SEKE-590880 format. One record per atom (N, C-alpha, C, CB): residue number from 1; residue in three letters; x, y, z. Coordinates in steps of 0.2 Angstrom, whole numbers. Each point is the difference from the previous one (the first is absolute). Glycine has a CB too. Layout:
N
<r n="NUM" res="ala" u="X" v="Y" w="Z"/>
...
END
This chain:
109
<r n="1" res="unk" u="-75" v="-291" w="952"/>
<r n="1" res="unk" u="-5" v="-2" w="7"/>
<r n="1" res="unk" u="0" v="-2" w="6"/>
<r n="1" res="unk" u="-4" v="-1" w="-7"/>
<r n="2" res="unk" u="9" v="-3" w="8"/>
<r n="2" res="unk" u="7" v="-4" w="5"/>
<r n="2" res="unk" u="-1" v="5" w="4"/>
<r n="2" res="unk" u="10" v="-5" w="-6"/>
<r n="3" res="unk" u="-7" v="13" w="0"/>
<r n="3" res="unk" u="5" v="4" w="3"/>
<r n="3" res="unk" u="-6" v="4" w="4"/>
<r n="3" res="unk" u="10" v="1" w="-10"/>
<r n="4" res="unk" u="-16" v="0" w="11"/>
<r n="4" res="unk" u="-4" v="4" w="1"/>
<r n="4" res="unk" u="-3" v="-1" w="8"/>
<r n="4" res="unk" u="-2" v="-1" w="-15"/>
<r n="5" res="unk" u="5" v="-7" w="16"/>
<r n="5" res="unk" u="-6" v="-2" w="6"/>
<r n="5" res="unk" u="6" v="2" w="5"/>
<r n="5" res="unk" u="-10" v="-11" w="-4"/>
<r n="6" res="unk" u="7" v="12" w="10"/>
<r n="6" res="unk" u="3" v="6" w="7"/>
<r n="6" res="unk" u="2" v="-8" w="2"/>
<r n="6" res="unk" u="-9" v="15" w="6"/>
<r n="7" res="unk" u="7" v="-22" w="-5"/>
<r n="7" res="unk" u="4" v="-6" w="2"/>
<r n="7" res="unk" u="6" v="-4" w="-3"/>
<r n="7" res="unk" u="-9" v="0" w="5"/>
<r n="8" res="unk" u="12" v="4" w="-14"/>
<r n="8" res="unk" u="4" v="-4" w="-1"/>
<r n="8" res="unk" u="6" v="4" w="2"/>
<r n="8" res="unk" u="-7" v="-6" w="-8"/>
<r n="9" res="unk" u="9" v="3" w="13"/>
<r n="9" res="unk" u="9" v="1" w="1"/>
<r n="9" res="unk" u="6" v="0" w="-5"/>
<r n="9" res="unk" u="-4" v="-5" w="10"/>
<r n="10" res="unk" u="3" v="-1" w="-15"/>
<r n="10" res="unk" u="6" v="-2" w="-6"/>
<r n="10" res="unk" u="-3" v="0" w="-4"/>
<r n="10" res="unk" u="8" v="-6" w="4"/>
<r n="11" res="unk" u="-3" v="5" w="-10"/>
<r n="11" res="unk" u="-1" v="-5" w="-5"/>
<r n="11" res="unk" u="5" v="-3" w="-1"/>
<r n="11" res="unk" u="-7" v="4" w="-4"/>
<r n="12" res="unk" u="4" v="-10" w="0"/>
<r n="12" res="unk" u="8" v="-3" w="-4"/>
<r n="12" res="unk" u="-2" v="0" w="-7"/>
<r n="12" res="unk" u="5" v="-8" w="9"/>
<r n="13" res="unk" u="0" v="10" w="-14"/>
<r n="13" res="unk" u="-1" v="-1" w="-4"/>
<r n="13" res="unk" u="4" v="-6" w="-3"/>
<r n="13" res="unk" u="-4" v="11" w="2"/>
<r n="14" res="unk" u="3" v="-13" w="-8"/>
<r n="14" res="unk" u="3" v="-7" w="-3"/>
<r n="14" res="unk" u="0" v="-1" w="-7"/>
<r n="14" res="unk" u="-4" v="-6" w="10"/>
<r n="15" res="unk" u="7" v="4" w="-13"/>
<r n="15" res="unk" u="-1" v="-3" w="-6"/>
<r n="15" res="unk" u="-2" v="-9" w="-1"/>
<r n="15" res="unk" u="10" v="10" w="-2"/>
<r n="16" res="unk" u="-15" v="-10" w="-1"/>
<r n="16" res="unk" u="-2" v="-7" w="-3"/>
<r n="16" res="unk" u="5" v="-5" w="-6"/>
<r n="16" res="unk" u="-12" v="9" w="2"/>
<r n="17" res="unk" u="19" v="-6" w="-2"/>
<r n="17" res="unk" u="4" v="-6" w="-2"/>
<r n="17" res="unk" u="4" v="-2" w="4"/>
<r n="17" res="unk" u="-1" v="3" w="-10"/>
<r n="18" res="unk" u="2" v="-1" w="16"/>
<r n="18" res="unk" u="4" v="-6" w="5"/>
<r n="18" res="unk" u="-2" v="-5" w="3"/>
<r n="18" res="unk" u="4" v="6" w="3"/>
<r n="19" res="unk" u="-3" v="-12" w="-5"/>
<r n="19" res="unk" u="-4" v="-7" w="2"/>
<r n="19" res="unk" u="0" v="2" w="4"/>
<r n="19" res="unk" u="2" v="-8" w="-5"/>
<r n="20" res="unk" u="4" v="8" w="10"/>
<r n="20" res="unk" u="2" v="-3" w="5"/>
<r n="20" res="unk" u="-2" v="5" w="9"/>
<r n="20" res="unk" u="9" v="-6" w="-11"/>
<r n="21" res="unk" u="-14" v="11" w="6"/>
<r n="21" res="unk" u="-4" v="4" w="5"/>
<r n="21" res="unk" u="-4" v="-6" w="6"/>
<r n="21" res="unk" u="-2" v="11" w="-12"/>
<r n="22" res="unk" u="3" v="-10" w="18"/>
<r n="22" res="unk" u="-4" v="-1" w="5"/>
<r n="22" res="unk" u="-3" v="1" w="4"/>
<r n="22" res="unk" u="3" v="-1" w="-3"/>
<r n="23" res="unk" u="-8" v="-2" w="7"/>
<r n="23" res="unk" u="-2" v="3" w="7"/>
<r n="23" res="unk" u="5" v="3" w="4"/>
<r n="23" res="unk" u="-9" v="-7" w="-1"/>
<r n="24" res="unk" u="13" v="1" w="2"/>
<r n="24" res="unk" u="7" v="1" w="5"/>
<r n="24" res="unk" u="3" v="8" w="-1"/>
<r n="24" res="unk" u="4" v="-13" w="-1"/>
<r n="25" res="unk" u="-1" v="12" w="-5"/>
<r n="25" res="unk" u="1" v="8" w="-2"/>
<r n="25" res="unk" u="-4" v="8" w="2"/>
<r n="25" res="unk" u="4" v="-9" w="-10"/>
<r n="26" res="unk" u="-10" v="6" w="6"/>
<r n="26" res="unk" u="-3" v="7" w="1"/>
<r n="26" res="unk" u="0" v="0" w="9"/>
<r n="26" res="unk" u="-8" v="0" w="-14"/>
<r n="27" res="unk" u="6" v="-5" w="19"/>
<r n="27" res="unk" u="1" v="1" w="6"/>
<r n="27" res="unk" u="4" v="2" w="3"/>
<r n="27" res="unk" u="-4" v="-4" w="-1"/>
<r n="28" res="unk" u="11" v="2" w="-2"/>
<r n="28" res="unk" u="7" v="2" w="0"/>
<r n="28" res="unk" u="-1" v="8" w="1"/>
<r n="28" res="unk" u="6" v="-12" w="-8"/>
<r n="29" res="unk" u="-8" v="14" w="3"/>
<r n="29" res="unk" u="1" v="10" w="-1"/>
<r n="29" res="unk" u="-5" v="2" w="3"/>
<r n="29" res="unk" u="3" v="3" w="-12"/>
<r n="30" res="unk" u="-9" v="-6" w="16"/>
<r n="30" res="unk" u="-4" v="4" w="5"/>
<r n="30" res="unk" u="4" v="-1" w="4"/>
<r n="30" res="unk" u="-11" v="-1" w="-2"/>
<r n="31" res="unk" u="15" v="-4" w="5"/>
<r n="31" res="unk" u="3" v="-3" w="10"/>
<r n="31" res="unk" u="6" v="7" w="-1"/>
<r n="31" res="unk" u="-1" v="-19" w="2"/>
<r n="32" res="unk" u="4" v="21" w="-9"/>
<r n="32" res="unk" u="7" v="4" w="-1"/>
<r n="32" res="unk" u="-3" v="6" w="1"/>
<r n="32" res="unk" u="7" v="-8" w="-8"/>
<r n="33" res="unk" u="-12" v="12" w="4"/>
<r n="33" res="unk" u="-5" v="4" w="2"/>
<r n="33" res="unk" u="0" v="1" w="8"/>
<r n="33" res="unk" u="-7" v="-3" w="-11"/>
<r n="34" res="unk" u="3" v="-1" w="14"/>
<r n="34" res="unk" u="-1" v="1" w="8"/>
<r n="34" res="unk" u="6" v="0" w="3"/>
<r n="34" res="unk" u="-11" v="-5" w="2"/>
<r n="35" res="unk" u="18" v="2" w="-3"/>
<r n="35" res="unk" u="6" v="0" w="6"/>
<r n="35" res="unk" u="3" v="5" w="-3"/>
<r n="35" res="unk" u="2" v="-12" w="5"/>
<r n="36" res="unk" u="-3" v="14" w="-11"/>
<r n="36" res="unk" u="6" v="5" w="-1"/>
<r n="36" res="unk" u="-4" v="9" w="1"/>
<r n="36" res="unk" u="8" v="-12" w="-11"/>
<r n="37" res="unk" u="-13" v="11" w="8"/>
<r n="37" res="unk" u="-5" v="6" w="-1"/>
<r n="37" res="unk" u="2" v="7" w="-5"/>
<r n="37" res="unk" u="-2" v="-4" w="13"/>
<r n="38" res="unk" u="3" v="-3" w="-19"/>
<r n="38" res="unk" u="4" v="5" w="-5"/>
<r n="38" res="unk" u="-5" v="0" w="-4"/>
<r n="38" res="unk" u="14" v="-2" w="1"/>
<r n="39" res="unk" u="-17" v="8" w="-6"/>
<r n="39" res="unk" u="-4" v="0" w="-3"/>
<r n="39" res="unk" u="-1" v="-4" w="-7"/>
<r n="39" res="unk" u="1" v="10" w="8"/>
<r n="40" res="unk" u="4" v="-13" w="-9"/>
<r n="40" res="unk" u="3" v="-4" w="-6"/>
<r n="40" res="unk" u="4" v="-6" w="4"/>
<r n="40" res="unk" u="2" v="12" w="-10"/>
<r n="41" res="unk" u="-5" v="-17" w="6"/>
<r n="41" res="unk" u="1" v="-7" w="2"/>
<r n="41" res="unk" u="1" v="-4" w="-7"/>
<r n="41" res="unk" u="-8" v="2" w="12"/>
<r n="42" res="unk" u="15" v="-2" w="-16"/>
<r n="42" res="unk" u="1" v="-5" w="-7"/>
<r n="42" res="unk" u="6" v="-4" w="0"/>
<r n="42" res="unk" u="-5" v="9" w="-8"/>
<r n="43" res="unk" u="2" v="-12" w="5"/>
<r n="43" res="unk" u="3" v="-6" w="-3"/>
<r n="43" res="unk" u="6" v="0" w="-2"/>
<r n="43" res="unk" u="-9" v="-1" w="-3"/>
<r n="44" res="unk" u="16" v="-2" w="5"/>
<r n="44" res="unk" u="7" v="0" w="-4"/>
<r n="44" res="unk" u="0" v="-7" w="-2"/>
<r n="44" res="unk" u="8" v="9" w="8"/>
<r n="45" res="unk" u="-5" v="-10" w="-17"/>
<r n="45" res="unk" u="1" v="-5" w="-3"/>
<r n="45" res="unk" u="7" v="5" w="-4"/>
<r n="45" res="unk" u="-15" v="-9" w="-2"/>
<r n="46" res="unk" u="19" v="2" w="0"/>
<r n="46" res="unk" u="5" v="3" w="-5"/>
<r n="46" res="unk" u="3" v="4" w="2"/>
<r n="46" res="unk" u="-4" v="-1" w="-6"/>
<r n="47" res="unk" u="6" v="5" w="2"/>
<r n="47" res="unk" u="3" v="7" w="4"/>
<r n="47" res="unk" u="-6" v="6" w="-2"/>
<r n="47" res="unk" u="14" v="-3" w="-1"/>
<r n="48" res="unk" u="-20" v="2" w="3"/>
<r n="48" res="unk" u="-5" v="4" w="-1"/>
<r n="48" res="unk" u="-4" v="0" w="6"/>
<r n="48" res="unk" u="1" v="-2" w="-12"/>
<r n="49" res="unk" u="-4" v="9" w="14"/>
<r n="49" res="unk" u="-8" v="-4" w="5"/>
<r n="49" res="unk" u="-4" v="3" w="-6"/>
<r n="49" res="unk" u="2" v="0" w="17"/>
<r n="50" res="unk" u="-8" v="-3" w="-14"/>
<r n="50" res="unk" u="-7" v="1" w="-4"/>
<r n="50" res="unk" u="-6" v="-3" w="3"/>
<r n="50" res="unk" u="7" v="1" w="-10"/>
<r n="51" res="unk" u="-12" v="-1" w="6"/>
<r n="51" res="unk" u="-8" v="-5" w="2"/>
<r n="51" res="unk" u="4" v="-9" w="2"/>
<r n="51" res="unk" u="-11" v="8" w="-11"/>
<r n="52" res="unk" u="4" v="-8" w="16"/>
<r n="52" res="unk" u="-5" v="2" w="2"/>
<r n="52" res="unk" u="4" v="5" w="6"/>
<r n="52" res="unk" u="-8" v="-12" w="-5"/>
<r n="53" res="unk" u="3" v="20" w="5"/>
<r n="53" res="unk" u="1" v="6" w="5"/>
<r n="53" res="unk" u="-3" v="0" w="4"/>
<r n="53" res="unk" u="4" v="6" w="-6"/>
<r n="54" res="unk" u="-6" v="-2" w="13"/>
<r n="54" res="unk" u="-4" v="2" w="2"/>
<r n="54" res="unk" u="1" v="9" w="3"/>
<r n="54" res="unk" u="-2" v="-15" w="2"/>
<r n="55" res="unk" u="-4" v="17" w="-2"/>
<r n="55" res="unk" u="1" v="7" w="-2"/>
<r n="55" res="unk" u="-5" v="2" w="6"/>
<r n="55" res="unk" u="2" v="0" w="-14"/>
<r n="56" res="unk" u="0" v="0" w="19"/>
<r n="56" res="unk" u="-4" v="7" w="6"/>
<r n="56" res="unk" u="-5" v="5" w="-2"/>
<r n="56" res="unk" u="11" v="0" w="5"/>
<r n="57" res="unk" u="-15" v="-3" w="-1"/>
<r n="57" res="unk" u="-6" v="9" w="-4"/>
<r n="57" res="unk" u="4" v="9" w="0"/>
<r n="57" res="unk" u="-14" v="-8" w="11"/>
<r n="58" res="unk" u="19" v="9" w="-7"/>
<r n="58" res="unk" u="4" v="4" w="-1"/>
<r n="58" res="unk" u="2" v="0" w="-9"/>
<r n="58" res="unk" u="3" v="-1" w="15"/>
<r n="59" res="unk" u="-4" v="-1" w="-18"/>
<r n="59" res="unk" u="4" v="-1" w="-7"/>
<r n="59" res="unk" u="-6" v="1" w="-3"/>
<r n="59" res="unk" u="10" v="-7" w="1"/>
<r n="60" res="unk" u="-17" v="4" w="0"/>
<r n="60" res="unk" u="-4" v="-2" w="-8"/>
<r n="60" res="unk" u="-2" v="6" w="-4"/>
<r n="60" res="unk" u="-7" v="-9" w="5"/>
<r n="61" res="unk" u="8" v="17" w="-1"/>
<r n="61" res="unk" u="0" v="5" w="-4"/>
<r n="61" res="unk" u="3" v="0" w="-7"/>
<r n="61" res="unk" u="1" v="5" w="10"/>
<r n="62" res="unk" u="7" v="-6" w="-6"/>
<r n="62" res="unk" u="4" v="-2" w="-6"/>
<r n="62" res="unk" u="0" v="-7" w="-6"/>
<r n="62" res="unk" u="5" v="7" w="9"/>
<r n="63" res="unk" u="-7" v="-10" w="-8"/>
<r n="63" res="unk" u="-3" v="-7" w="-2"/>
<r n="63" res="unk" u="-4" v="2" w="-5"/>
<r n="63" res="unk" u="-1" v="-7" w="10"/>
<r n="64" res="unk" u="-5" v="12" w="-8"/>
<r n="64" res="unk" u="-6" v="3" w="-5"/>
<r n="64" res="unk" u="3" v="4" w="-3"/>
<r n="64" res="unk" u="-9" v="-2" w="6"/>
<r n="65" res="unk" u="16" v="6" w="-7"/>
<r n="65" res="unk" u="3" v="4" w="-5"/>
<r n="65" res="unk" u="3" v="-3" w="-4"/>
<r n="65" res="unk" u="0" v="7" w="7"/>
<r n="66" res="unk" u="2" v="-12" w="-7"/>
<r n="66" res="unk" u="4" v="-5" w="-5"/>
<r n="66" res="unk" u="-5" v="0" w="-6"/>
<r n="66" res="unk" u="7" v="-9" w="9"/>
<r n="67" res="unk" u="-2" v="11" w="-15"/>
<r n="67" res="unk" u="-3" v="0" w="-7"/>
<r n="67" res="unk" u="4" v="-5" w="-3"/>
<r n="67" res="unk" u="-4" v="13" w="0"/>
<r n="68" res="unk" u="-2" v="-14" w="-9"/>
<r n="68" res="unk" u="4" v="-5" w="-1"/>
<r n="68" res="unk" u="3" v="-7" w="0"/>
<r n="68" res="unk" u="-2" v="8" w="0"/>
<r n="69" res="unk" u="7" v="-10" w="-3"/>
<r n="69" res="unk" u="3" v="-3" w="5"/>
<r n="69" res="unk" u="7" v="1" w="3"/>
<r n="69" res="unk" u="-6" v="-6" w="-5"/>
<r n="70" res="unk" u="5" v="11" w="10"/>
<r n="70" res="unk" u="6" v="1" w="5"/>
<r n="70" res="unk" u="-4" v="-4" w="6"/>
<r n="70" res="unk" u="6" v="13" w="-5"/>
<r n="71" res="unk" u="-2" v="-19" w="6"/>
<r n="71" res="unk" u="0" v="-3" w="5"/>
<r n="71" res="unk" u="0" v="2" w="9"/>
<r n="71" res="unk" u="4" v="-5" w="-12"/>
<r n="72" res="unk" u="-5" v="3" w="14"/>
<r n="72" res="unk" u="-1" v="-1" w="8"/>
<r n="72" res="unk" u="9" v="2" w="2"/>
<r n="72" res="unk" u="-13" v="-12" w="2"/>
<r n="73" res="unk" u="18" v="8" w="-7"/>
<r n="73" res="unk" u="5" v="0" w="1"/>
<r n="73" res="unk" u="4" v="8" w="3"/>
<r n="73" res="unk" u="-3" v="-11" w="-8"/>
<r n="74" res="unk" u="0" v="18" w="5"/>
<r n="74" res="unk" u="1" v="4" w="-1"/>
<r n="74" res="unk" u="-1" v="4" w="7"/>
<r n="74" res="unk" u="-2" v="-4" w="-13"/>
<r n="75" res="unk" u="-3" v="0" w="17"/>
<r n="75" res="unk" u="-2" v="3" w="5"/>
<r n="75" res="unk" u="6" v="-3" w="4"/>
<r n="75" res="unk" u="-13" v="2" w="-1"/>
<r n="76" res="unk" u="16" v="-9" w="2"/>
<r n="76" res="unk" u="3" v="-2" w="6"/>
<r n="76" res="unk" u="6" v="1" w="-4"/>
<r n="76" res="unk" u="-7" v="-8" w="7"/>
<r n="77" res="unk" u="9" v="11" w="-12"/>
<r n="77" res="unk" u="8" v="4" w="2"/>
<r n="77" res="unk" u="-3" v="7" w="2"/>
<r n="77" res="unk" u="9" v="-5" w="-10"/>
<r n="78" res="unk" u="-13" v="7" w="9"/>
<r n="78" res="unk" u="0" v="9" w="5"/>
<r n="78" res="unk" u="0" v="-2" w="5"/>
<r n="78" res="unk" u="-7" v="9" w="-5"/>
<r n="79" res="unk" u="6" v="-13" w="10"/>
<r n="79" res="unk" u="-3" v="-3" w="7"/>
<r n="79" res="unk" u="4" v="-5" w="1"/>
<r n="79" res="unk" u="-12" v="3" w="1"/>
<r n="80" res="unk" u="19" v="-4" w="-3"/>
<r n="80" res="unk" u="7" v="-4" w="0"/>
<r n="80" res="unk" u="1" v="0" w="8"/>
<r n="80" res="unk" u="6" v="5" w="-13"/>
<r n="81" res="unk" u="-7" v="-2" w="18"/>
<r n="81" res="unk" u="2" v="0" w="7"/>
<r n="81" res="unk" u="-4" v="-3" w="3"/>
<r n="81" res="unk" u="5" v="9" w="0"/>
<r n="82" res="unk" u="-12" v="-10" w="-3"/>
<r n="82" res="unk" u="-7" v="-1" w="3"/>
<r n="82" res="unk" u="-2" v="-6" w="1"/>
<r n="82" res="unk" u="-3" v="8" w="-4"/>
<r n="83" res="unk" u="8" v="-13" w="-2"/>
<r n="83" res="unk" u="-2" v="-7" w="-4"/>
<r n="83" res="unk" u="2" v="-6" w="6"/>
<r n="83" res="unk" u="2" v="4" w="-14"/>
<r n="84" res="unk" u="-4" v="-7" w="16"/>
<r n="84" res="unk" u="2" v="-7" w="1"/>
<r n="84" res="unk" u="0" v="-8" w="-5"/>
<r n="84" res="unk" u="-4" v="7" w="10"/>
<r n="85" res="unk" u="7" v="-9" w="-9"/>
<r n="85" res="unk" u="1" v="-5" w="-4"/>
<r n="85" res="unk" u="0" v="-7" w="1"/>
<r n="85" res="unk" u="5" v="7" w="-3"/>
<r n="86" res="unk" u="-9" v="-13" w="-1"/>
<r n="86" res="unk" u="-1" v="-8" w="1"/>
<r n="86" res="unk" u="4" v="-3" w="-5"/>
<r n="86" res="unk" u="-12" v="0" w="5"/>
<r n="87" res="unk" u="15" v="-7" w="-4"/>
<r n="87" res="unk" u="1" v="-4" w="-4"/>
<r n="87" res="unk" u="-5" v="-3" w="-5"/>
<r n="87" res="unk" u="7" v="0" w="7"/>
<r n="88" res="unk" u="-8" v="1" w="-13"/>
<r n="88" res="unk" u="-2" v="-4" w="-4"/>
<r n="88" res="unk" u="4" v="-4" w="-4"/>
<r n="88" res="unk" u="-7" v="7" w="0"/>
<r n="89" res="unk" u="11" v="-10" w="2"/>
<r n="89" res="unk" u="5" v="-4" w="-3"/>
<r n="89" res="unk" u="-2" v="-4" w="-8"/>
<r n="89" res="unk" u="4" v="-1" w="13"/>
<r n="90" res="unk" u="-10" v="0" w="-14"/>
<r n="90" res="unk" u="-2" v="-1" w="-7"/>
<r n="90" res="unk" u="-5" v="5" w="-4"/>
<r n="90" res="unk" u="2" v="-13" w="5"/>
<r n="91" res="unk" u="-2" v="22" w="-1"/>
<r n="91" res="unk" u="-3" v="3" w="-4"/>
<r n="91" res="unk" u="2" v="4" w="-8"/>
<r n="91" res="unk" u="-4" v="1" w="13"/>
<r n="92" res="unk" u="9" v="-4" w="-15"/>
<r n="92" res="unk" u="4" v="0" w="-6"/>
<r n="92" res="unk" u="-1" v="-4" w="-6"/>
<r n="92" res="unk" u="6" v="2" w="7"/>
<r n="93" res="unk" u="-13" v="-7" w="-4"/>
<r n="93" res="unk" u="-1" v="-6" w="-4"/>
<r n="93" res="unk" u="-7" v="3" w="-2"/>
<r n="93" res="unk" u="6" v="-10" w="6"/>
<r n="94" res="unk" u="-7" v="12" w="-12"/>
<r n="94" res="unk" u="-6" v="2" w="-4"/>
<r n="94" res="unk" u="-3" v="-3" w="-5"/>
<r n="94" res="unk" u="4" v="7" w="4"/>
<r n="95" res="unk" u="-9" v="-6" w="-9"/>
<r n="95" res="unk" u="-2" v="-1" w="-2"/>
<r n="95" res="unk" u="-4" v="2" w="-8"/>
<r n="95" res="unk" u="2" v="-4" w="12"/>
<r n="96" res="unk" u="3" v="4" w="-16"/>
<r n="96" res="unk" u="-5" v="8" w="-4"/>
<r n="96" res="unk" u="0" v="-4" w="-9"/>
<r n="96" res="unk" u="6" v="15" w="9"/>
<r n="97" res="unk" u="-2" v="-19" w="-10"/>
<r n="97" res="unk" u="-2" v="-4" w="-4"/>
<r n="97" res="unk" u="-2" v="-8" w="0"/>
<r n="97" res="unk" u="5" v="8" w="-3"/>
<r n="98" res="unk" u="-9" v="-11" w="-2"/>
<r n="98" res="unk" u="-1" v="-7" w="-1"/>
<r n="98" res="unk" u="8" v="-6" w="2"/>
<r n="98" res="unk" u="-11" v="5" w="-11"/>
<r n="99" res="unk" u="16" v="-2" w="9"/>
<r n="99" res="unk" u="8" v="-2" w="2"/>
<r n="99" res="unk" u="-2" v="-2" w="6"/>
<r n="99" res="unk" u="8" v="7" w="-7"/>
<r n="100" res="unk" u="-8" v="-1" w="11"/>
<r n="100" res="unk" u="2" v="3" w="8"/>
<r n="100" res="unk" u="-5" v="-5" w="4"/>
<r n="100" res="unk" u="2" v="14" w="-2"/>
<r n="101" res="unk" u="-8" v="-17" w="-2"/>
<r n="101" res="unk" u="-4" v="-4" w="3"/>
<r n="101" res="unk" u="0" v="-6" w="0"/>
<r n="101" res="unk" u="-5" v="6" w="-1"/>
<r n="102" res="unk" u="7" v="-8" w="-4"/>
<r n="102" res="unk" u="3" v="-5" w="-2"/>
<r n="102" res="unk" u="8" v="-4" w="4"/>
<r n="102" res="unk" u="-8" v="6" w="-11"/>
<r n="103" res="unk" u="11" v="0" w="11"/>
<r n="103" res="unk" u="7" v="-1" w="4"/>
<r n="103" res="unk" u="-3" v="-1" w="9"/>
<r n="103" res="unk" u="9" v="10" w="-9"/>
<r n="104" res="unk" u="-13" v="-5" w="10"/>
<r n="104" res="unk" u="-6" v="-2" w="6"/>
<r n="104" res="unk" u="0" v="-7" w="1"/>
<r n="104" res="unk" u="-9" v="8" w="-2"/>
<r n="105" res="unk" u="6" v="-10" w="-1"/>
<r n="105" res="unk" u="-6" v="-6" w="1"/>
<r n="105" res="unk" u="5" v="-5" w="-1"/>
<r n="105" res="unk" u="-12" v="4" w="-3"/>
<r n="106" res="unk" u="16" v="-5" w="-1"/>
<r n="106" res="unk" u="5" v="-7" w="-1"/>
<r n="106" res="unk" u="4" v="1" w="6"/>
<r n="106" res="unk" u="1" v="-1" w="-14"/>
<r n="107" res="unk" u="2" v="8" w="19"/>
<r n="107" res="unk" u="3" v="-2" w="2"/>
<r n="107" res="unk" u="-2" v="-1" w="8"/>
<r n="107" res="unk" u="7" v="6" w="-10"/>
<r n="108" res="unk" u="-13" v="-8" w="10"/>
<r n="108" res="unk" u="-5" v="-5" w="6"/>
<r n="108" res="unk" u="-2" v="-6" w="0"/>
<r n="108" res="unk" u="-4" v="8" w="1"/>
<r n="109" res="unk" u="9" v="-11" w="-7"/>
<r n="109" res="unk" u="-2" v="-6" w="-2"/>
<r n="109" res="unk" u="5" v="-7" w="3"/>
<r n="109" res="unk" u="-4" v="8" w="-11"/>
END
């Protein structure tokens, strides 16, 4: 639905299991997009890049063509020369299990 709106200039895709995503991080993606004019801005953490990631309107058709469990990382790889990255130092921390949740909760006390 958002892809059809002419006023939508970009979308940010994120996953729900990264507890350290913040509004500041999302604003940093937007700022980097505006400053670099790159159609993709993604986060770097650990030895990889990944979500959250911002995709410019010019890539909406490609995003809509993704099928099954193929993620947007495919598009990032195909457009590697058009990618800016920002640091998300805690991006590699995710919550996949009850044990992960307990570990995170205990580390905050």
